[in-house]
C-alpha positions as CSV (number, residue, x, y, z in Angstrom):
1,M,12.4,21.6,-4.0
2,S,9.8,19.5,-1.4
3,E,6.9,20.7,-1.0
4,A,5.4,22.5,2.2
5,V,4.9,20.3,5.3
6,A,1.9,22.6,6.6
7,I,1.6,19.7,10.1
8,E,3.5,17.2,11.1
9,F,4.2,14.7,14.4
10,R,7.4,13.2,14.9
11,G,6.4,10.3,18.0
12,V,3.5,11.8,19.8
13,R,2.7,10.1,22.9
14,K,-0.4,11.6,25.0
15,A,-1.8,9.7,27.7
16,F,-4.7,10.2,30.2
17,R,-4.1,8.1,33.3
18,E,-3.3,4.9,32.2
19,N,-5.1,5.1,29.0
20,A,-2.6,6.1,26.9
21,V,-4.4,7.0,23.6
22,L,-1.8,8.5,21.0
23,R,1.3,6.2,21.2
24,G,4.0,7.3,19.4
25,L,1.8,9.0,16.7
26,D,4.2,10.4,13.2
27,L,2.7,12.5,10.9
28,R,2.6,14.5,7.9
29,I,0.4,16.9,6.2
30,S,1.6,19.2,3.6
31,A,-0.1,22.2,2.5
32,G,-3.3,22.7,1.0
33,E,-4.0,19.2,0.7
34,T,-7.3,17.3,2.4
35,F,-5.9,14.8,4.4
36,T,-8.9,12.6,6.1
37,I,-8.1,11.3,9.8
38,L,-9.6,7.4,10.0
39,G,-10.5,5.8,12.8
40,G,-13.1,4.2,15.4
41,S,-14.3,5.6,18.7
42,G,-10.7,5.8,21.3
43,S,-8.4,5.2,18.6
44,G,-7.2,9.6,19.4
45,K,-7.8,10.8,15.9
46,S,-9.9,13.3,18.1
47,V,-7.2,13.6,21.1
48,C,-4.7,14.3,17.3
49,L,-7.1,17.3,16.4
50,K,-6.6,19.0,19.0
51,H,-3.4,18.3,19.4
52,M,-3.0,20.1,16.4
53,I,-4.3,23.5,18.1
54,G,-3.2,23.4,21.4
55,L,-6.4,22.5,22.9
56,L,-4.7,19.4,24.3
57,R,-0.6,19.2,25.0
58,C,1.1,16.1,24.3
59,D,3.5,14.3,27.0
60,S,6.4,13.0,24.6
61,G,7.0,13.8,20.7
62,Q,7.2,17.2,19.0
63,V,4.2,18.7,16.6
64,F,5.1,21.4,13.8
65,V,2.8,23.9,12.3
66,A,4.4,25.4,9.4
67,G,7.7,24.2,10.8
68,R,7.4,25.9,14.2
69,D,7.6,23.6,16.8
70,V,4.2,24.3,19.3
71,S,5.0,21.7,21.8
72,R,5.7,23.4,24.3
73,L,4.1,26.9,23.5
74,A,2.8,29.0,25.9
75,E,-0.6,29.4,25.8
76,R,-0.3,33.7,24.7
77,D,1.3,32.5,21.8
78,W,-0.5,30.4,20.8
79,T,-3.5,33.2,20.8
80,A,-2.1,34.5,17.6
81,L,-1.5,31.4,16.3
82,R,-4.8,30.3,16.2
83,R,-6.1,33.0,13.9
84,D,-4.3,30.9,11.4
85,F,-6.8,28.0,12.0
86,G,-10.1,27.3,11.4
87,M,-12.3,24.7,13.6
88,V,-15.2,22.5,12.8
89,F,-16.7,21.4,15.9
90,Q,-18.2,18.0,16.3
91,S,-21.6,19.8,18.1
92,A,-21.3,23.2,15.2
93,A,-20.9,24.2,18.5
94,L,-22.6,27.4,18.2
95,F,-23.8,30.3,20.8
96,D,-27.3,29.4,20.9
97,S,-28.5,33.5,21.8
98,L,-26.6,34.8,19.2
99,S,-28.3,34.9,15.4
100,V,-26.5,33.4,12.7
101,Y,-24.9,36.5,10.8
102,E,-23.4,37.1,14.9
103,N,-22.2,33.2,15.6
104,V,-20.2,34.3,12.1
105,A,-18.9,37.7,13.5
106,Y,-18.0,35.8,16.1
107,P,-14.4,35.1,15.6
108,I,-13.6,38.9,13.3
109,R,-15.0,40.8,16.3
110,E,-12.2,38.8,18.8
111,H,-9.4,38.8,16.5
112,M,-10.5,41.9,14.0
113,D,-11.0,45.6,14.7
114,W,-13.1,46.2,11.4
115,E,-15.9,48.4,11.0
116,E,-19.5,46.5,10.6
117,T,-20.3,47.1,7.1
118,R,-16.9,45.3,6.5
119,I,-17.5,42.6,8.9
120,G,-21.0,42.5,7.4
121,E,-19.9,41.9,3.6
122,R,-17.4,38.7,5.0
123,V,-20.1,37.4,7.0
124,R,-22.1,37.7,4.1
125,R,-19.7,36.4,1.5
126,C,-19.1,33.3,4.3
127,L,-23.0,32.5,4.4
128,R,-22.7,32.5,0.3
129,G,-20.1,30.0,-0.1
130,V,-22.3,28.1,2.8
131,D,-25.9,27.9,0.6
132,L,-27.0,30.6,3.6
133,V,-27.7,33.7,2.3
134,G,-31.1,35.1,3.9
135,S,-30.6,32.8,7.6
136,E,-28.1,35.9,8.9
137,A,-31.8,36.5,11.8
138,L,-32.1,33.5,12.6
139,L,-31.7,31.3,16.0
140,P,-29.7,28.0,16.1
141,A,-32.8,26.5,17.5
142,E,-34.8,27.6,14.0
143,L,-32.1,25.6,12.3
144,S,-31.5,21.9,11.0
145,G,-28.7,20.1,11.7
146,G,-26.8,20.8,8.2
147,M,-28.0,24.0,8.3
148,R,-26.1,23.9,12.1
149,K,-23.7,22.5,10.3
150,R,-23.3,24.9,7.5
151,V,-22.9,27.5,9.6
152,G,-20.2,26.3,12.0
153,V,-18.3,26.2,8.8
154,A,-18.8,29.7,8.0
155,R,-17.7,30.7,11.3
156,A,-14.6,28.4,10.3
157,I,-13.5,30.4,7.8
158,A,-14.7,34.0,8.5
159,L,-11.1,34.1,9.2
160,E,-9.7,33.0,5.9
161,P,-7.7,30.7,7.7
162,H,-4.9,28.8,6.6
163,I,-5.6,25.5,8.0
164,V,-9.2,24.3,8.6
165,L,-9.6,21.6,11.4
166,Y,-13.3,19.5,10.5
167,D,-14.2,17.2,13.3
168,E,-16.8,14.8,12.9
169,P,-18.7,16.9,10.3
170,T,-21.4,14.1,9.2
171,T,-22.0,13.0,12.5
172,G,-25.5,12.7,13.1
173,L,-26.6,13.8,9.8
174,D,-28.8,12.2,7.1
175,P,-27.1,10.7,3.7
176,A,-27.8,13.7,1.7
177,N,-27.0,16.8,4.1
178,S,-23.5,14.4,4.7
179,R,-23.2,14.7,0.9
180,R,-23.9,17.8,0.7
181,I,-21.2,19.1,3.7
182,G,-18.9,16.5,1.6
183,R,-19.1,19.0,-1.5
184,L,-18.5,22.3,0.1
185,I,-15.4,20.6,2.2
186,R,-14.3,20.4,-1.0
187,A,-15.1,23.7,-2.7
188,L,-13.8,25.2,0.1
189,Q,-10.6,23.9,-0.3
190,G,-10.8,25.1,-4.2
191,E,-11.5,28.2,-2.6
192,L,-9.8,29.2,0.5
193,Q,-6.1,27.0,-1.1
194,A,-6.1,25.9,2.7
195,T,-5.2,22.8,4.2
196,S,-7.7,20.4,5.1
197,V,-7.9,18.1,8.1
198,V,-11.0,16.0,8.5
199,V,-11.6,13.9,11.6
200,T,-13.7,11.0,10.4
201,H,-15.2,7.9,10.8
202,D,-17.1,7.7,7.5
203,L,-15.8,6.1,4.5
204,E,-18.0,7.4,1.6
205,L,-17.2,11.2,3.5
206,C,-13.6,10.2,3.6
207,F,-13.1,9.4,0.0
208,A,-15.3,11.5,-1.4
209,I,-13.1,14.6,-0.2
210,S,-9.3,13.0,0.5
211,D,-5.8,13.6,-1.5
212,R,-4.3,11.6,1.2
213,V,-6.1,8.8,4.2
214,A,-4.0,7.7,7.5
215,L,-5.9,5.2,9.1
216,L,-5.4,5.3,12.9
217,R,-6.2,2.3,15.0
218,E,-4.8,2.1,19.3
219,G,-3.1,6.0,18.6
220,R,-1.2,4.8,16.0
221,V,-1.0,4.9,11.7
222,V,-1.6,1.5,10.6
223,V,-1.9,2.6,6.7
224,E,-1.2,5.4,4.8
225,G,-2.0,7.1,1.6
226,S,-4.0,8.0,-1.5
227,P,-8.0,7.2,-1.0
228,D,-7.7,4.0,-3.4
229,E,-4.1,2.9,-1.5
230,V,-6.1,3.1,1.6
231,R,-9.3,1.5,0.2
232,G,-7.4,-1.9,-1.0
233,S,-5.3,-2.4,2.6
234,A,-6.4,-5.4,4.7
235,E,-5.9,-2.6,7.8
236,L,-9.4,-0.7,6.4
237,R,-10.7,-4.3,5.7
238,A,-10.0,-4.8,9.2
239,F,-11.5,-1.5,10.5
240,V,-14.9,-2.1,8.4
241,E,-15.3,-5.5,10.3
242,G,-14.6,-3.8,13.5
243,D,-16.8,-1.0,12.9
244,T,-19.9,-3.3,11.9
245,E,-18.9,-5.4,14.7
246,E,-19.3,-3.0,17.4
247,R,-22.3,-1.3,16.0
248,H,-24.9,-5.0,16.0
249,G,-22.9,-6.7,18.5
């Protein structure tokens, strides 16, 4: 029996005016795996992520979630479907005026009709999962960058989603906190048994957490496979050399 597919892109194209970002993207992500989309600035990886959750619609092609074609799904239908997703934003995107507790409780209050006792139990469980027990009363301004990212993760898993999307989860973090986020992604993967999709340009994170990797360049997959297969590819070497030139040019 073939393995279940969580997300699939078939010939997806997306342009913003004259700027073609996705150029016939084909992608297949199996249920339960940690799949990393690797690529430099402008490669299309974050645009790809936004198609998975319906924040962008493709110009042509198809996007499937759990076998369902969501390419032309009405917004009202996406509202229910998004409960199956958790999203960790690049900037953490916490509500500055809300405490850590209320930030994590926010999606529960939005989507579930739960008593406060049950909400509190779920919030504390999520904070325990990201090693932030005792931070409930703090405001985002009182947190370090690494702590804010972890609160973002706790909020993303509050509804026990089937799919968790991570948009550049280590951007702006020092190496120690980057490794901590990597360990957290793997630990939650084991606990939730969810599909994890990570968008990053961080090679160390990519190879530490991934079951499979796809490298994007100019809106297409140029190499895909296990971490070992991608690590030894000419395409990855070209990406690393280009990234180095971009940072030091």
